[in-house]
N, C-alpha and C positions, 0 to 999 in steps of 0.2 A: 327505766328498765324494759317497759312494754315496747317502746320505740326500738331499742335495740334487738329485742327478740323478733319483732315484726320485720325489721331490715333483714335480719339474718334468715328468716324463713322466706322472704321474697328472693334473697340471693340464692338459697338452696333450690327453689322453684326454678329460676333462671338456669342455674347450672344443670339441673335435670333435663330441662327442655332443650338445652344446647346439645347435651350428650345424645339424646334421641335423634335430634336433627343431624348432629355429626355422623352417627352411625347410619342413618337412612341415606345421607347424601354421598358417603364414600362407598356404598355397595355397588356403584357403577363399576368400579374398578376390580371387582372380585377376580374374575377369570383372567383378565389381562394381567393383573399384578402377580398372581400366584403362578400362572404359566410362564410369564417372561422373565420375572425378577427372582423368584423364589423357588424355581423348579427343583433344584437339588435339596434345599431344605425341606421342601414339601414332601419329598420321597421319604427322607429321614423321619419326619414327624409322624407321617402315616404309618410307618413301620413300628414305632415305639410308643406312640401315645394314643390315649382314648379320644373318641370323636368330640366330646364336649371340651375338651383341653385343646384340640386342634382348632375348634370354632374360635376359641379366645385368642389363640395365637394368630389366626387369620385376621382377626380385627386389628391387631397390631400391626400386621404387614400391610394391611389396605392403608392404614394411616400413615404408615412410614413413607409411602411413596409421595406423600404430600409435603415433605420436608426437603430442604436443600441441604445436602450432605457434602462433606469434604474429606477425602482420604488423607490420613496423617500417618506418620511413622509411629511405631509402637513407643519408641524412647521419647516422642514428643507428646504423649498423651497428657502428661501432668503439666505441661507448660501452657499457661493461659495468656491469651492475647484479648485485649478489649475489642478488637475488631471482629 
């Protein structure tokens, strides 16, 4: 039981360290991402949301540019392909 708890605590510490590193490393994209990819969205959230909520949305925006995305038709949303 102690080994299991110890392993779990080590895993949690690694996850926490990773999250801190991740948000520090993606801060480089802040102005570039917001101004170039999310300009219309940024205008809307600034109009309707509070600053601390906007800050959390920005974190997701910064991270989102690190993913490879593919546009699909709405009717194909629930069709899954293993590729």
